[in-house]
N, C-alpha and C positions, 0 to 999 in steps of 0.2 A: 619702683612708684610712682614716676613719672606719668608711665604708660596708665598707669590703673587710675592714677588723677584725671587724666585725658580723657579714658573712656569713659568715666562716671559725670565727667562735666558734659561731655559732647552729647550721654543722656539726655539728661538735664534739661542742658540747652533747646533741643529738638523740642522738648514739647513748651518750652518755655517763648522762642521765637516765632512758634506756629501761632500765634495769636495778634503777630504783627508784621511777619514777611513771608514771602512764598514758600510753600510746602507744595510737598507730596509725600505719597509711598507710602503705606501703612508699614508698622513696625519699622522703620529705620534704625532706632535703637540696635539693630542687630545685626547692624555692619559696622559698630562705633567701631569695633579694631580696624576697619578699614581706614580710619579715621587718622589715626597715628602714622600708620604709614603713609598718610598723604600730607603728613603735615600740618592737619588742622589745628587752629586756633579758634578761640573764643574772645570778640571784641564786641566794646559797648559800641553802637550806631546809632547812627536819624534814620528812622524811616519816611523820612517827612513824604517821601513818595507814596506811603500806604495808611497812614492814619496821621495826619496832619503835623509832623513834624516831635512826635513821642520816641523817647531813647528805648531801646532793647539791644539784647543779646543777640548779633551775627556769630555765623561762623563762615570763617572763608580758610580757603586750604590753599597748598603750594605742592601741586601733583608734578612731580620730574618723570616725563616721558622716558622711557628707557626702548630706542629704538634697535631692540634684539627680541631675536630667535624664544619666544618660551616653549623650555623644555617638554615642558608636563603636557602643552595644548596643540605643539607642535604647528605653531603658526608665524606669522613675521610680520601679517597683516591682517586688518581688523575690515571683513567689507558689510557696513553698515550704511544706510541713507541719509541724506543731510538730515537734522531733526527739524521735523513741519508740523502746525498745529492743526488736526483735524477737526476740530468742533471747539467751541465756546457757551458759557452759559455766565450768566449773573448770579449770583446768593447775596442774601438779605444776611446782613451779619451785627448784630449791636443797631440795627435801626442803620446802617452804613450800607451802602452796595459796594460789592466786591466782583472781582472778574472770576474768571477761573477758566483754565484749555486744557482740554486734553494732547498732548506733544507727544509725539510718535518717531524711530528710526528706526522704519522695518530692516530687515537682513536682506542682505544681497544674496542670490543663487541659492535663497532657502540653507544657509547654512546657519547652524542653531549649537556654538560651542559652549563650555559654561565660564559665563562670564557676568559680572556684575557692573551695570552702569551707574557711574556718577553724575545727576542732575545740578548744574550750577545758572545762576540768572544775576541778569543784570539789568536795570531799569534805563531808561532815557533820562531821567529825571537830574537836568543838571549837569548832564553827560558826562556823570559817575563810570567810569572803566573798572573799578572792583566787580569781581565775583562773589558772589554769594552761595554759600551750600544751601541746595534746596533738598535734597532728597537721594535718595541711594535703591536701585531697584533690579532683580534680575530680568526683568519683561522690557519689552523694546517700545515699551510705551508708560506714561504718567499721567495723573490729574493733578494739574498744576493750579492748585487756590491763592488766596491772601491778595492778586492780585486790585494795582489801581486802575478804573476805568482809564484816569487820561493821559497815560503813557503808555510809549512803547516797549515789547522786552524782549531781549538774546539770551539765547540761552548756549548752554555748553553740555556735552554729551562727551565724559569721558570712560572709556573701558577699561577694567582691570581683570585679569585674570585671577583667579585662585592664589596663584603665589603673588599675589599682588606688582603684578606685570602691569604696564601702565602704555595704552595705545596712544597715538594721534588723536585729540580731542576734536571732534565736529560740534561746529556751531549752527546755530539753526539762523534763519534773516531777522530784523527786525520784524518783531507780530506786534498789530495796534490791535487793542481789544475793541468791541463793537459798541459804539454810545448807548447807555442803557434804557434812553429816551426814546429810540427808535420801535418802530414794529420790527417783527419778524415775519420775513417777506415768506410766502407759499411757496414749496419743493417745484422746481420743475421736471420736465421730462418723466412724466408717470408715464409708464410702460408695464403692459402685461403679459406675457409671451409665454412657453413652455408648459401647457396643459400638457398633466398626466394624470393615467388612471389608477387610483389607488385607494381599496376595498370596495369596489363598486361607482365612488365618487373621482371627479375630477380634483384635481392641485394645478396651482397655478402660480407663477414667479411675477409678482411686481416688483419693479425697480424705479427709482428715480431720484434725481439730481440735488444735492444737497441746499438748503436755503442760502442766499448771501450770507446771511449773519454767521451759518455755522453752528445750528444748535449741537445738542449731546443726545437729546431723542426725542423720539419721532413717534407716535400715535398712529397707527394706519386700522381704519373699520372698512367694513363689508358687508354689502346687504342686497337684498333683491329688488330689482328693479331702481325706481328713482329714488323712492321715501319708502321711509321701511319702520315701523315699532322696533322690529329684532332685528337686531345687528349684533356681529364677532369683531373683539378687536385684538390685537396686537402691541406690542411694544416693540421698537429696535432702539438699544443703547448704543452707544458706540464707547470706546473703541470695540465690543467685544462683539457687537454685531456691525455688519455692513450695511449699505441703504437699500436692503433688499427683506420681502419678506414671501411665505407661501402660504397663500389662501389655500382652506382644505374644505372636506363636504362638500364644494361645488356642485350643483347639477347639472346636468344637458342642456346644452339650446335655452339658455337661461340669459337674460337681462341681468346685469349687477353694475353695482357703483361702488365705487372704490376713492376714501380719502383718504388722505394725509396729512396730518397735521403737527406742525412742530411743538415741541414742548419747552415750559419756561418755568425753572425751578422759583424764580423771584417772583412771578405773578404779575410781574412788574411793566410789562411790556404787550400790545396787542399782537395776538398771532396768525396768521393768514393760513389757510388750508389750504390746497388742491383739490381738485373733484374730478375722476376720470370714469366712463363709463367701457362698460367691454361686453362681450354676448361669448359666453361658452359655444365650445363645441357639439354640435349634434353628438347622438350617442355611436351612430355609425360612423361618424369624421372621426371618431374615439376609441374605438375598439374595432372596428374595422369590420361593421356589422355581426357582432358577437349576442346569436338571439338570448342569450341568457341573459342578456345585461339590458339589449335594446330590446324594443319593439320592433315587428317583422314590419316590411314595407307592406303596401295591398296588393291585395291579389292580382293577377294579370288575366286579361282576356275573359273577363266573367260574362255569360251571355245566359239568355233564362228564354225558354217557352213551354207551351203548352202542351202537356201529354196528355190529358183529359181535360174534360169540362171543371173536374175540380182539382186535378192535381199537374200541378209544373215542376221543370227540370230543369235546375240552376247547376248552370256550369263554369271552369274555373282551373288557369293555371297555378302553381304556386308561385309565391312573389322567392325577388330576385335573391340570390344568397341562400336559399335553403339547400341544407346538403344532410345527409347521414350524420356529419362531424357537427354541423350548425342547424339543428332540427327546433320547429316550432311545439307547441301543445296540441294545436288544433285551430279550427274556426268557429268564429260566433256568427250564425245570419240571423239578422232582425227583419223581421216580416212587417211592413208597414201598410196600411189600407185605407185606401183615399172614400172617406166616411159621407162624401156627398154635400154635407153640412155648410162646408167653407168651400171657396173655392183655393185648390191647391194645397190642402190641411190634410194631413194624415195621421191619422190613428192609430197607435201602437197595439199590434197582436200578439207577437209572439217570437220568442228568443232557441234559437236553435243551436245545437251544439256539435260541430261532427270532428271526429279524427285527425291528424296530423297527413296520412296519406290518400286522404281522400281529395279527388277533382271535381264531384258530383253527388250532388244530394236530389230529391224528389222530395218535394213541400204539398203534402196533403190540405182536403179541407179549404181548397181557395172557393170562393164564388164566381161564379162563370162572367157575372154584369159588373163586376166592381175592377177597379186599377188598384195595383199594389206597386210597391216598391219595395224592392231587396238590399240589405246593404250585408257587406260579409266582409269579415277581419280577422285575419290570422294574429294567432297570441300565443305568445312563448312568455318563455319565466321573465323575459324582460318586459312583459307587458300587451297590452293590444295597438295593434296597429291602424295606421289609417282605413277608411271601410272604401271598397271600391262599390258603386250602387249600381243598380238596373234598374230599370220599369217594365212590367209588363201588364199590357194592357187590356182592358174588357175582350170577353169570350162570349161570338155569340151564339145561342143554340141551335144546333142543326135543323135546316130546314128541311120540312117533311113534302112528301112530293104530292102533287093534289092532279087527278084523273079529270080533266075535264072534258068532256066528250073525248075527241082523240087526236087534242093538240099535243105534238110531241113535249116534252120534259124540258129541252132546251129552250121553247118556245117562254114557257110558263113562267119561269123561274125570273128573267127579269122584271116583268110583271109584279111578281111577288115580293121582291126583296126589297123595295123602297118603301111599298106600305105598310108592311111587317115592322121595317126598323123605325120610322117614323109615329107607328102607334106607341112600339113597346118602347121607344123616349118618350114620350110623352107619359105615359103610365108611370113611368120611373119619376119623370118630373114632379106631378100631382102628387104621386105618395112623398116625399120629400118634401113637398111644402107643405102638407098636414103635419108632415113628422115635426118639422121647424113652431109648427104655429103651437106643438104643444108643449117644449121644451120653455122651457122658463129662465134664460139665464138671465145677469145680471147686466145691467142699461151700462156700464162702464167697464167695457175689457180691454181699452183700446192699450194697457200695456202689458197685456198675455201676448207675450210675442209667438212666431209662429209655430215653435219650438213646442210650444207644452199647452198651445191652446187644446190641441187634440184630446188632453186629459182633462179638459176642462167639461164639469157635471152639470148640469142643471139641479138647483136646490129642491127642487118639487118631483126629482127623482131617487131623492134618499128618504128614506126614513128611518127616524132615530128609536133605539127602543132600549132596554135597561141599561143603565151605568155600568161597566165591566172594569175601569179604573178612575180615579182621579189623582190631581195633584193641584198646585199652586199654580200650573201654566194653564189647565184646561181638563177635559175631561174625554175618554173614550169609551163610546157607545157601540153595544151591539146594534149592527144595523141594516136595511133592506135595501139593496139598488136594484131598480126597477130598469131593465135593460129592456129592448127593443120588443120581446117577447118572450122572457124569462126574467127572474128575480133569483139576487144573490146575497149573499148571509155575507155582511161585511163590517169588516172593526174601522167607527168613523174616529178619527182624533179631531174632538171640536176646540178649536182656541177662542173665546173671545177677542174682542177685535182690538180691546187695551193692553191684552197681555202679549201679540205679537202683530207688527207693522205688514201692511202690506208688501212691500219689497221683500222682508226677511221670507215670506209664505211662497212668492213666485221662484227664489232661488232657490228653497229647499225644493220644490216643485222639479226645479231645472234637474238638481243631483239628482233627484229620485227619475229622472227620466233616463238620464245616463245610467243609472246602475242598472238598469234593464231588468230582467229575466234570471232566476238561476232556481234550483233546485233546492239551494241552503238559504237563502235571502226570503224574506218576507215580502211578496207582489204587490209592489204598488199598483191601484187601479187609476186613481183621480182625484181631484181636488177639486171644491165648491167654495162660491165668493158670494157672500153679500155682507148687508152693511156693518150690520151687528156680529157677524162671525162668520171665521174662517174653517175649512177642513180639509182632512187629507181623508182619502179611502185605502186600505188594504184590505189583503185579502183575511181572513178571518180563522184564529185559532184559537179554536173555542175551548181547550185545556188550559190554557194560561200560558202563564210565564215558566221557564224553567227552573228559576228560585223558588218558587212556592211546590214545581213537583218534587225537585228532591227535598225540601223540608218534613213532606208528606209520605216520603218514603223512610222516613226514620223510624217509627215504633215500629213498621216491619224489621229492619236491621236490627234493633234493638233487642227484638226477641231474639233472633238470631246468635246474635253474639252470648247472650246469656245462656245458649244449650251449650253442652260441650262441644270439644274440639270434634271427636271422633262423631259426634253426631252433627255438625253444620253440614249442610248441605255441598258439595260442589257442583258448582251452576252451568250448568249445557253452554254450547254455545249462541244456543235460540232463545236463552231464558233468562239466562242472567241478570242479575242486577250490576255486575261488575262489566261483564261486555255492553249492555247500557251505556252505562256511565263512559265508558271508552268510545262506543258510537257518535255519545252525544259529541265529545271532544272532538272526535276525527270530522264528526258532520259540520262544525263551526269554523274546524281549519280549511276543511273546503271551501266554506263562502266564502272564507277571508281572502285568501287563496285568490278567489274571481275578483273579490272586493281592491284588494292590493293590486291585481293586473288594469286594474282601469286606473291606479293611480287614487283613488279613493282612501282616503281614511277616516275612521269608525268615529276615534276619541272613548270608544265607552264600553268596550267589550265586559260585559258582565250576563252572570246567569238572568239577573230579573231585567236585561233586555234580549234572551234570547226565548222565543214563542214555542210553541208544541205544538205542529199539526195531528201527531198522535202522539201514542206513548213510544211509537218509534222514530221519529220522525223531527227534527227541532228545524228553527229555520231562524236567521238574524234578523234580529230587527232594529227601532231607533237609531234612526241614521238622524244625524243632524239635530232639528228643532224641536222634534218627537222625544228627545231622553227626557226635556224639561217638565214634563204631566207627573212624574213619579215622585215619589215621597223625596222629601228636604234631608232627611237624615243621611244619606251616601254624598251630600255633596255640598261642597264647602266654596264660598264667594271668591274669587278672585279677581280684582280689579271690578269691573262690571256682570263680569260671569261669574256660574257656577262652574262645577268640577268635581269629578269623584275620587277625589284626591287617593282611597285606598285602592284606585285600579289603574293609576298614573303612573308612568317612569317619572325618574326624576328631573330628566332634564325638562318635562311636560309641565310638573308642580314648578319648577324653578323659571322655567324661559318662557311658560307655554307654546311648546315648542312641540309640533304634533307630526308623526310621519308614521310611514308603516313598520318602524321599528318601534314607536311607542305602543303603537297596539298588539305586538308581539307581547311586548313586557304585559301589559293587561291578559292577553291571553292567556299568559303563565299565570295569572291570578285567578282567574276564570278557570283553569285546571283545578288550582288548588279547590277552589269553591266547589267543585263539582267532586272531587274525592273526601270532600269535608261535608258532603251533603247541604250546602248552603252555608254554612259559618261565615260570617261578618270575617273578612278579612281583618291579619295584623290584630287580633282582640288584645283591649285592655289599653291600646296606642290612641291617643287622640289624634284626630287629621292633622293638627297644627303641629304635632309632634313625627309625623311620618318621615318628611325630607330629612331631618337629620339623624335620624334611625339608618336611613337608606345611606344617607353618607358614608357613615360610620359603618357600612358596609354587614349593616343588620339584613337578613332575608329571611321569609317564612320561615317555622321549619316542614318538616317532610311530613304531608298529612297520609291519611293509612292507605296507602298508594307501593306499587314497586322500586325499586330504587334506580327501573328506567326511566320509570313516569317522569321520578324527581327528578333527574336530570336533566329532562328536558325543560322543568320549570325553570333551574337555573341556570340554564342556556337562554333562556325567555328573560332573566333577570340579570343578565350582565351589563354592568357599571358602564361598557361603551357602547354605544348602538349601534355602532357595525360590526360590531361580534357578535349580538341575534341572530338565528336562523331568520330566514324570510320564509314566507306561510307555504311555499313549495317542498323547503323542508322541512318545513314542524306537518305537513300532511304524510310525507316518504317516513319521516321517526315512525310518526303516529300506526300509520300504517304496519309497518313491519312489526312493531311489538305487537298490534292485533293478531296478525297472522302467525307470529311464532309461540302466541300463549292456546296452549291446548283447553283451558279450563282457566272459571275466576272463582279464589276462595274470597268471601264477603266479609270484609274486615272493618273495624269500628276504631 
């Protein structure tokens, strides 16, 4: 009866004294049966050191240590370390600031027998010597709260076996709580080490030393460069965590800043943070020059020489570390021509692509009086490497021999060479001068740097025709571009000066310059600048965008659907709509493989942004600013920008975090569009609810296609960005489906 009473009373008082005495350990009443064995009793005490002299209940115990071997545990000595405070914090309770600390007494030699620990405490108030029961736990740490900030505390840890045998208690030193009026000073010794590769990105270990005040929690922020609107963060809480975090998804050879900020639950103290910067290793350093992840180095020993008056041979050696096991995809060769309009300014001419085993190529259609610059870069799954650049000087026309009387040829040539060269140079100079006079460039081009100036086109060389597209940000015209001796049909995207500033336009032009030429990318021709408007010139795709074309296919395919199944035609590989749709998808994947190799993010892969050169060939258009000329129905405002929500990955919607992986997500939505013949994605779901649906795991149902196609879409829509395929893998998967299919049946 006495035991039952004690247990009930102890359980009751564990709740009562918790408002005014040091406490710890959730569910301490589970250990009430131990209190009887420990001869614990409930007394009325004055806790003046806690809340100004209130009377309260306390529990005191009289444990008797039994220095005998415990047969059940096989222990004669318990190896735990001296209890110590690893962190402290302050909390407000009824407008009173109370202290808390985390007490630990770790095992020695990694022993972990089945033991229960009793925690007792005494304070320095009036030099009181009696021990008060705090709590019991089977862990080697305890979060002790309700402590007076003015006094010191000492703790006693008694170890108890399951058979209720006791070991010699361990006493802590006297522990002082920090004054709550102080600042929490910054941590020290921040160090970033142990870079590791995971999922094609880097991880890094960040460690630091605790602040002087020993806070129990820290937040760690990291971001690109010195300042960034986008950052990531982790929280470290003691004692469960240690003073370190692992940063994830870091880019190669990039500057980062990491900030460690102590946390104050009471919000009563000023908190100081520490900041450190670091640079991640290069891809070569981290992977050992793995070209499936890294862009290759520059081609070696590059040279160029004339073969004929219109052809030249470019030769090179492979970059270092290229082998059969560490292969590259091929080489991009950019040929640029000196126009003569500006000193040492080059006009873009063309881009070639040769295979990985090539070490030379012949370039044709060169002009014998021109000066050329050739850039060659190796390309792999990891991206496009650094270019090696060589120059090709102009080649003079062969001098025809003249029979002047009987004078030997070798006497005639020296007299003829100098005047001929002088006359040719004079003629070229006069021609260029006249040509420059005819061109009307805007008066202020000082901010147009040398890289993009070759693309600057005189306004009087572009004639606008009918409008072929229109939106809130500008118009698209069919136009005529008057070159030196020819005219080209072009698409001209005109931006009134009030819709885009000059800096944005020049930034866009530079991006398009870097993009270069590719068979599945709409070719950039140049740009114009004037006071009232600016424009971009692209190759003209007269059929229009793929979205409109897909919609136009519906009537024919609906008719085919109305036929009995036995009468529906099997569409052969040359003429089938099914193959054509698959080909469109394959071409866009190839174009995006090239775009991603240049580390460029499109952000808006959708059928409306794919243009048709003819009914068989498509090209990716609308990079950067140019997408904004389309109707607003597809775009939703986030901050000050407008985004195509239904085509965006969750991380792009939520954090505006765009990457090649978010482009892959959009590509999956584009595939769905193609197989649904231009139907808007997520029918019936408002843009504002898309993110909620995606977070709940919703994905669009399978369109009218095979399971193989739908499985690719689902891979593109993986929740974790790194688990999505890259565009090289998509090209291969799509190519395999096309190759394995012998015919296509039109389905709706």
